[in-house]
C-alpha positions in Angstrom: 14.8 -388.2 58.4 16.4 -386.7 55.4 13.0 -386.1 53.8 11.7 -384.3 56.9 14.7 -381.9 56.8 14.1 -381.1 53.2 10.4 -380.6 53.8 11.1 -378.2 56.8 13.7 -376.3 54.7 11.1 -375.9 51.9 8.5 -374.5 54.3 11.0 -372.1 55.9 11.9 -370.9 52.4 8.2 -370.5 51.6 7.8 -368.5 54.8 10.6 -366.0 53.9 10.4 -365.9 50.1 6.9 -367.1 49.3 6.9 -368.9 46.0 8.4 -372.4 46.3 6.7 -375.7 45.4 7.0 -377.9 48.4 6.3 -381.0 46.4 9.2 -380.2 44.0 11.5 -379.7 46.9 10.9 -383.2 48.2 12.2 -384.7 45.0 15.9 -385.6 45.1 18.1 -383.8 42.7 20.9 -385.5 40.7 22.6 -382.2 40.0 23.2 -381.1 43.6 22.6 -382.5 47.1 21.3 -379.1 48.3 17.4 -378.9 48.4 17.7 -375.2 47.5 18.6 -376.0 44.0 15.5 -378.1 43.4 12.9 -375.6 44.6 11.0 -374.5 41.5 8.6 -371.7 41.2 4.9 -372.7 41.1 1.5 -371.3 40.7 -0.6 -370.5 43.8 -3.7 -372.6 44.0 -6.7 -372.5 46.4 -5.2 -375.2 48.5 -2.1 -373.1 49.3 -1.9 -371.4 52.7 -3.7 -368.0 53.0 -0.5 -366.2 53.6 0.9 -367.2 50.2 -2.5 -366.3 48.6 -2.4 -362.9 50.3 1.2 -362.2 49.1 0.2 -363.1 45.6 -2.9 -360.9 45.7 -0.7 -358.0 47.0 1.8 -358.6 44.3 -0.9 -358.6 41.6 -2.4 -355.4 43.0 1.0 -353.7 43.1 1.6 -354.9 39.5 -1.7 -353.5 38.3 -1.2 -350.2 40.0 2.3 -349.9 38.5 1.0 -350.7 35.1 -1.8 -348.1 35.5 0.8 -345.5 36.6 3.0 -346.4 33.6 0.2 -345.8 31.2 -0.7 -342.5 32.9 3.0 -341.4 32.6 3.1 -342.4 28.9 -0.1 -340.4 28.2 1.2 -337.3 30.0 4.5 -337.6 28.2 2.6 -337.7 24.9 0.5 -334.6 25.9 3.7 -332.7 26.9 5.4 -333.6 23.7 2.5 -332.5 21.6 2.4 -329.2 23.5 6.0 -328.4 22.7 6.8 -326.3 19.6 8.7 -327.8 16.8 11.8 -325.9 17.5 12.1 -327.5 20.9 11.4 -331.0 19.6 14.2 -330.8 17.1 17.8 -330.8 18.3 19.7 -327.7 18.1 22.2 -327.7 15.3 25.7 -326.3 15.8 24.9 -323.0 14.0 21.9 -322.1 16.2 23.7 -323.1 19.3 26.8 -320.9 18.4 24.4 -318.0 17.7 22.7 -318.4 21.0 26.0 -318.5 22.8 27.3 -315.4 21.0 24.0 -313.6 22.0 24.5 -314.7 25.6 28.1 -313.4 25.7 26.9 -310.0 24.3 24.1 -309.8 26.9 26.6 -310.5 29.7 28.9 -307.8 28.4 25.9 -305.4 28.3 25.0 -306.3 31.9 28.6 -305.6 33.1 28.6 -302.2 31.3 25.2 -301.2 32.9 26.4 -302.2 36.3 29.5 -300.0 35.9 27.3 -297.1 34.8 25.1 -297.7 37.8 28.1 -297.7 40.1 29.3 -294.4 38.6 26.0 -292.8 39.4 25.7 -294.5 42.8 25.4 -291.2 44.7 22.4 -290.2 42.6 20.8 -293.6 42.8 17.1 -293.1 43.8 17.2 -296.3 45.9 20.2 -295.1 47.9 18.8 -291.7 48.3 15.6 -293.1 49.7 17.6 -295.4 52.1 19.5 -292.3 53.4 16.3 -290.3 53.9 14.9 -293.2 55.9 18.0 -293.5 58.0 18.0 -289.7 58.7 14.3 -289.9 59.7 14.9 -292.9 62.1 18.0 -291.2 63.7 15.9 -288.0 64.3 13.1 -290.0 65.9 15.6 -291.9 68.1 17.2 -288.6 69.3 13.8 -287.2 70.1 12.9 -290.3 72.1 16.2 -290.0 74.1 15.8 -286.4 74.8 12.2 -286.9 75.9 13.2 -289.8 78.2 16.0 -287.6 79.6 13.7 -284.7 80.3 11.1 -287.0 81.9 13.6 -288.6 84.2 15.3 -285.3 85.1 12.0 -283.7 86.2 11.0 -286.9 88.1 14.3 -287.0 89.9 14.2 -283.3 90.8 10.7 -283.6 92.2 11.4 -286.7 94.2 14.8 -285.6 95.7 14.6 -281.8 95.6 17.9 -281.5 93.8 18.9 -278.6 91.5 18.7 -279.7 87.8 22.0 -277.8 87.1 23.8 -280.1 89.7 22.5 -283.2 87.9 23.5 -281.9 84.5 27.0 -281.1 85.8 27.3 -284.6 87.4 26.2 -286.3 84.1 28.4 -283.8 82.1 25.4 -282.7 80.0 25.3 -279.2 78.5 22.5 -276.7 79.1 21.3 -276.9 75.4 21.1 -280.7 75.3 17.3 -280.6 74.9 17.6 -278.4 71.8 19.1 -281.1 69.6 
């Protein structure tokens, strides 16, 4: 009965893991009583179950595709390295880095100075002037729409109800020269 249990354990392990020699698992081990310690890796043969052969073929296909991908990456890396100029390939020395940092600090100071100058001339900024012109135009269009709507509704209400327009204007507290805005 002990051999059957070991045999079943070996097949269960093969079902989950896939690469265990069942014949090796049946041999008793002197180092340990557990059959898991005696299961050795083996090579898949044609007499093995098709599931194991399919797993092996999938693993081989994956290995081949990964090797191909690795070679493509190495080739593209060589191409990119050859396309870089020598100055980029070599590491920056302390002197060139300090010069670049000093130039960066100078450019940042220049940006701050130019932003202050732009803020000083903010009222004459062409972009702001254009925004104001656009806002004035839109406000004028809106007032014309409102007065047109008011005039249309006033005339419609007067025709429908036969009421004096002066009474309506007085009731709505609207001046006589409202339409002349």
